[in-house]
matplotlib code that plots the C-alpha trace (Angstrom):
import matplotlib.pyplot as plt

x = [-67.1, -65.1, -61.4, -58.6, -56.3, -53.4, -55.0, -53.7, -54.4, -54.4, -51.8, -51.4, -48.3, -50.4, -53.0, -50.3, -49.1, -52.6, -52.9, -49.5, -50.8, -53.9, -52.0, -49.6, -52.7, -53.8, -57.2, -59.2, -61.2, -64.5, -63.0, -61.8, -65.2, -66.8, -64.2, -65.1, -68.8, -69.5, -71.9, -73.8, -73.2, -70.2, -69.1, -65.6, -65.4, -64.6, -61.7, -60.3, -60.5, -58.8, -55.9, -55.5, -55.3, -58.5, -60.2, -58.5, -60.0, -61.0, -62.6, -60.6, -63.0, -62.5, -58.7, -59.0, -61.4, -59.1, -56.0, -58.0, -59.1, -55.5, -54.3, -52.1, -51.7, -50.7, -47.1, -47.1, -47.8, -45.7, -42.9, -45.5, -47.6, -44.8, -43.8, -47.4, -47.7, -44.3, -45.4, -46.3, -50.0, -52.3, -52.7, -48.9, -48.6, -51.3, -49.4, -46.2, -48.0, -49.6, -46.2, -44.6, -47.4, -46.8, -43.1, -43.4, -41.9, -38.6, -35.8, -36.1, -33.2, -34.8, -38.2, -36.7, -34.7, -37.7, -39.9, -37.3, -37.2, -41.0, -41.2, -38.5, -40.3, -43.6, -41.9, -40.1, -43.3, -45.2, -42.4, -42.2, -45.9, -45.9, -43.0, -44.7, -46.1, -49.7, -50.6, -52.7, -51.0, -50.4, -53.0, -51.7, -51.5, -53.5, -52.1, -53.5, -51.8, -48.5, -48.7, -49.7, -46.5, -44.4, -46.6, -46.4, -42.6, -42.6, -45.2, -43.3, -40.0, -41.7, -43.0, -39.8, -37.8, -39.7, -39.8, -36.2, -35.0, -37.3, -36.1, -32.5, -33.1, -34.8, -32.0, -29.5, -31.2, -31.2, -27.9, -26.4, -29.4, -29.2, -26.1, -24.6, -25.5, -29.2, -29.7, -31.1, -33.6, -34.7, -35.2, -37.2, -39.7, -39.8, -40.8, -43.5, -45.0, -44.9, -46.5, -49.4, -50.0, -50.0, -52.2, -56.0, -58.0, -61.8, -61.8, -59.3, -59.3, -57.6, -54.8, -54.3, -54.1, -51.7, -49.4, -49.6, -48.6, -45.5, -44.5, -44.8, -42.8, -40.0, -39.9, -39.8, -36.7, -35.0, -35.6, -36.2, -39.5, -37.4, -36.3, -39.8, -41.2, -38.6, -39.5, -43.2, -42.6, -40.6, -43.4, -46.1, -44.0, -43.4, -47.1, -48.2, -45.8, -47.1, -50.7, -49.8, -48.0, -50.5, -47.9, -50.1, -52.2, -49.2, -48.9, -46.0, -46.7, -45.4, -42.7, -41.6, -41.3, -39.4, -37.1, -36.1, -35.9, -38.7, -36.9, -38.1, -35.6, -33.3, -33.8, -30.9, -32.0, -31.7, -29.1, -27.0, -27.1, -26.0, -23.1, -22.0, -22.2, -20.0, -17.6, -17.2, -14.4, -12.4, -13.1, -12.0, -8.8, -7.9, -8.6, -6.3, -3.6, -3.8, -3.4, -0.3, 1.1, 0.6, 2.5, 5.3, 5.5, 5.6, 8.5, 10.5, 9.9, 11.2, 14.3, 15.0, 14.8, 17.2, 19.6, 19.0, 17.4, 14.9, 14.7, 11.3, 12.2, 14.3, 11.4, 8.9, 10.7, 10.8, 7.1, 6.4, 8.6, 6.5, 3.3, 4.7, 6.1, 3.0, 0.8, 3.8, 4.3, 0.5, 0.3, 3.7, 5.4, 8.7, 10.8, 9.4, 11.3, 9.0, 9.8, 13.6, 13.2, 11.3, 14.1, 16.8, 14.8, 14.5, 17.9, 19.7, 17.0, 17.5, 20.1, 22.1, 22.1, 23.1, 20.3, 17.9, 18.7, 18.4, 14.9, 13.9, 14.8, 12.9, 9.8, 9.8, 10.2, 7.4, 5.1, 5.7, 5.1, 1.6, 0.5, -1.3, -3.9, -4.5, -7.7, -7.2, -7.8, -11.0, -10.5]
y = [-9.0, -11.1, -11.0, -11.3, -14.3, -11.8, -9.6, -9.2, -12.3, -12.1, -14.6, -16.7, -14.6, -11.5, -13.3, -14.4, -10.8, -9.6, -12.4, -11.2, -7.7, -8.8, -11.0, -8.1, -6.1, -9.0, -9.3, -12.5, -13.0, -12.2, -9.0, -8.0, -8.6, -6.4, -3.6, -3.8, -3.5, -7.1, -8.2, -11.1, -14.6, -16.2, -12.9, -13.6, -16.6, -14.5, -13.0, -16.4, -17.3, -14.0, -14.8, -18.2, -16.6, -18.4, -15.2, -14.7, -11.2, -9.5, -6.1, -3.0, -1.9, -5.2, -4.8, -1.1, -2.0, -4.9, -2.6, 0.1, -2.4, -3.6, 0.0, -0.7, 0.8, -0.1, 0.7, -2.6, -4.5, -2.6, -5.2, -7.7, -5.4, -3.7, -6.8, -6.8, -3.1, -3.0, -5.6, -4.4, -3.5, -6.4, -5.9, -6.0, -9.1, -10.8, -9.7, -11.3, -14.5, -14.6, -14.1, -16.7, -19.1, -18.5, -19.3, -22.1, -24.7, -22.8, -23.4, -21.5, -19.1, -18.3, -17.7, -15.2, -13.5, -13.2, -11.9, -9.3, -8.2, -8.0, -6.0, -3.6, -3.1, -2.4, 0.1, 1.8, 2.2, 3.7, 6.1, 7.2, 7.8, 9.7, 11.9, 12.9, 16.4, 16.9, 13.2, 11.5, 9.3, 5.7, 3.1, 0.2, -2.8, -5.9, -9.4, -10.2, -7.2, -8.1, -11.7, -10.4, -8.3, -11.5, -13.1, -10.0, -9.9, -13.3, -12.3, -9.1, -11.0, -13.4, -10.5, -8.6, -11.6, -11.1, -7.3, -6.6, -8.8, -6.9, -3.5, -4.6, -5.5, -2.1, -0.2, -1.9, -0.5, 3.1, 2.9, 5.7, 8.0, 7.7, 8.9, 6.4, 8.8, 8.8, 5.1, 4.5, 7.3, 6.0, 2.5, 4.0, 5.4, 2.0, 0.4, 3.0, 2.2, -1.5, -0.9, 0.9, -1.9, -4.5, -2.5, -2.9, -0.1, -0.1, 2.0, 1.5, 5.3, 5.8, 3.5, 5.3, 8.7, 7.3, 6.0, 9.3, 11.2, 9.1, 9.5, 13.3, 13.3, 11.3, 13.8, 16.7, 15.1, 15.2, 11.7, 11.6, 10.1, 7.2, 6.3, 6.8, 4.6, 1.9, 2.0, 1.7, -1.1, -3.1, -2.7, -3.7, -6.7, -8.0, -7.5, -9.5, -12.2, -12.5, -12.7, -15.3, -17.6, -17.1, -15.7, -12.7, -15.1, -17.0, -17.2, -18.8, -22.1, -22.9, -25.1, -22.0, -20.0, -22.7, -23.2, -19.6, -19.4, -16.9, -14.3, -13.6, -14.5, -11.6, -10.2, -8.4, -5.0, -3.8, -1.1, -3.6, -6.1, -3.3, -2.4, -6.1, -6.4, -3.4, -4.5, -8.0, -7.2, -5.5, -8.5, -11.0, -9.0, -8.7, -12.5, -13.4, -11.0, -12.5, -16.0, -14.9, -13.2, -16.5, -18.4, -15.9, -16.1, -19.9, -19.9, -17.3, -19.2, -22.4, -20.6, -18.9, -22.3, -23.8, -20.9, -21.6, -18.2, -19.9, -17.5, -15.9, -12.2, -12.7, -14.4, -11.9, -8.9, -10.7, -11.4, -7.8, -6.8, -9.0, -7.3, -3.9, -5.2, -6.9, -3.8, -2.1, -5.1, -5.1, -1.4, -0.6, -3.8, -5.4, -3.2, 0.1, 2.8, 2.3, -1.4, -0.7, 2.1, -0.2, -2.8, -0.3, 0.9, -2.6, -4.2, -2.3, -3.4, -7.1, -9.3, -10.0, -7.7, -10.5, -12.8, -9.8, -9.1, -12.8, -12.8, -9.7, -11.5, -14.6, -12.5, -10.8, -14.1, -15.8, -12.9, -12.6, -16.4, -16.0, -12.5, -13.8, -15.2, -11.8, -10.0, -6.4, -4.0, -2.0, 1.7]
z = [40.9, 38.3, 39.0, 36.4, 36.7, 36.9, 39.6, 43.1, 45.2, 49.0, 50.0, 53.2, 54.0, 54.2, 56.3, 58.7, 59.0, 59.9, 62.5, 64.0, 64.2, 66.0, 68.5, 69.3, 70.3, 72.5, 70.7, 70.1, 66.9, 68.7, 70.1, 66.6, 65.1, 67.9, 67.2, 63.5, 64.3, 63.2, 66.0, 64.3, 65.5, 63.7, 62.3, 63.3, 60.9, 57.8, 59.8, 60.5, 56.8, 56.0, 58.4, 56.8, 53.3, 52.1, 51.1, 47.7, 46.9, 50.1, 49.8, 50.5, 53.3, 55.1, 55.1, 56.3, 59.1, 60.2, 60.4, 62.3, 64.8, 65.4, 65.6, 62.6, 59.1, 55.6, 56.4, 58.4, 55.2, 52.7, 52.5, 51.4, 49.2, 47.3, 45.2, 43.9, 43.2, 41.5, 38.9, 35.3, 34.6, 34.2, 30.5, 30.0, 32.1, 30.0, 26.8, 28.2, 28.9, 25.5, 23.8, 26.0, 25.1, 21.4, 21.8, 24.3, 21.9, 21.9, 24.4, 27.6, 26.7, 23.4, 25.0, 27.4, 24.6, 22.3, 25.2, 26.0, 22.4, 22.2, 25.4, 24.3, 20.9, 22.8, 25.1, 22.2, 20.2, 23.1, 23.9, 20.3, 20.1, 23.5, 22.3, 19.0, 19.4, 18.5, 18.8, 21.4, 23.9, 22.7, 23.5, 25.5, 23.2, 24.0, 24.2, 20.7, 19.2, 20.8, 19.5, 16.1, 16.0, 16.1, 13.4, 11.3, 11.5, 9.8, 7.2, 6.4, 6.0, 3.6, 1.5, 1.7, 0.3, -3.0, -3.0, -2.1, -5.0, -7.4, -6.0, -6.4, -10.0, -10.6, -8.9, -11.1, -14.2, -12.9, -11.1, -13.2, -12.4, -8.7, -6.8, -4.3, -1.4, -2.4, -3.0, 0.5, 0.1, -3.3, -1.8, 1.0, -1.5, -3.2, 0.1, 0.7, -2.7, -1.9, 1.5, -0.1, -2.5, 0.3, 2.6, 2.7, 1.2, 1.1, -2.0, -4.9, -5.5, -2.1, -3.0, -6.3, -4.5, -2.0, -4.7, -6.5, -3.3, -2.8, -6.5, -6.2, -3.0, -4.7, -7.7, -5.3, -3.7, -7.1, -8.5, -12.2, -13.7, -14.9, -11.4, -9.9, -12.7, -11.9, -8.2, -8.8, -11.3, -8.7, -6.2, -8.6, -9.9, -6.4, -5.5, -8.5, -7.7, -4.1, -5.5, -8.1, -5.6, -2.8, -0.4, 0.4, 2.6, 4.1, 7.9, 9.8, 11.6, 15.0, 13.3, 11.4, 14.6, 16.4, 13.4, 13.4, 17.2, 17.3, 15.1, 11.6, 8.9, 8.0, 4.5, 2.7, 1.6, -2.1, -1.4, 0.5, -2.4, -4.7, -2.5, -2.2, -6.0, -6.5, -3.9, -5.4, -7.8, -4.9, -2.7, -5.4, -6.0, -2.3, -1.9, -4.7, -3.5, 0.0, -1.5, -3.5, -0.3, 1.6, -1.1, -1.0, 2.8, 2.6, 0.1, 2.1, 5.3, 3.7, 2.4, 5.8, 7.5, 5.0, 5.8, 9.5, 10.1, 12.5, 15.4, 15.7, 15.6, 12.4, 10.5, 11.9, 10.3, 6.9, 7.1, 7.9, 5.0, 2.6, 3.8, 2.7, -0.6, -1.9, -2.4, -4.2, -6.4, -7.2, -8.0, -9.4, -10.2, -9.0, -11.4, -10.1, -8.2, -5.2, -5.0, -5.0, -2.5, -0.1, -0.4, 0.4, 3.3, 4.9, 4.1, 6.9, 9.4, 8.7, 10.3, 7.1, 4.0, 1.7, 2.9, 2.7, -1.0, -1.8, -0.1, -2.1, -5.4, -4.2, -3.3, -6.7, -8.6, -6.6, -7.1, -10.9, -11.2, -9.7, -10.7, -13.8, -11.5, -9.9, -11.2, -12.2, -9.3, -9.8, -10.1]

ax = plt.figure().add_subplot(projection="3d")
ax.plot(x, y, z, "-o")
ax.set_aspect("equal")
plt.show()
C-alpha cells in the first residue's frame, strides 16, 4: 500500500510505549510472538523493529494483536495518538503545504498571515456552501485549487484595475439617473456583466443569453435603459482593453507575490471613487478652514504671551473659543448676530474681559485677512 507523505507515521515514542507495556506484563519478545500466534522462527524480529519505531506504517491488526497480548488497550496510547488524530485531514494539510511553498519567498510572519487568510477563506466558502439549502455539500478543495485562489486574486485585481476605472467613468455620465442609495447595486450589475465577459463559454450564444438575463434583472430593479447601457458599455470597454493589452493572459510572478507580501493589490471600487470625488470640495474647504484656524490660533497665542497670559488653562480657554468662532465666521461672517452672541457668551468665562474683547477683534481681523483663500462651502 502506498502511503501519503502526510499520513500517520508510527514514531519511536509509540514503539517505546509498546515496549513499556510488554515489560510491565513481564513478557519477552518470544513470549509475545507466541501469544500473538506467531510461531515461525524469528517471528519476534518484526516486534523488535516495531518497538524501535522502525516500522513506519504498521498494520492495524498488528497493533491490535500486540495490545491484546499485553493485556492493554488503545487507552494506554491515547496521549500519543491524539496529537495525530486532532490534525486537519490529509488533503487540507497538503493544501497548507502547497500554499506555504508558493509563499516561501515571503518573510515568516507574512507567510503565516497569508496562510491564515487562505485557510479562513477556504473554511468560509465550505461553510457557506454547506449552509445553502438545496445544494450538495461542498467538495474539499485540493492543494492546486487553493494555490489557484491566491493566483486568481492577483489576476482579478489586475483586471479590476481596468474595469473599475471604466465603471467609474460610466457612473459619472449617469450620476443624475442613479440615486446615491442605489449606486452600489448598479455597480454590482456592472461587475456581473464584466464577469460574464471574462468567463469562458464554449458557445457564444450562452454568453449572449447570460448578458441578457443580467440586463433584464437590472431593468426589473428600476434602472433605466440608459443606465443599463452605460453599465454594459463599461464592461465591454474594459474587456476590449484587456484583450488589446494582453492582460487577459497575465499571471503574477513570484516576484509580484513577494512584492505585495502575498496579498493582491487593493483596487478602489467605482462607487467609492464617486464618493471621494463628490467629497473633494468639502475636504478642500475643511482643509483651508483648518489652516486659517491654525493661523488665527498662532496670532492669538503670540498676543497672549506678549500680554503675559502664559498659564496653560488661560490659553486653553482661548483656543477652545477660537474653535467655536471659526464655523460661525465661515457660515455667517464676523458681523453677524451669532458671532456677537458667541463673544458675549464667552467673555465672562475668560480671565479678563478687556483682554477677551481685544482677542475677539484680533480673531475677526485675522480671519477676514485670510478668508479670500477659503473655497466656497458646498451646499
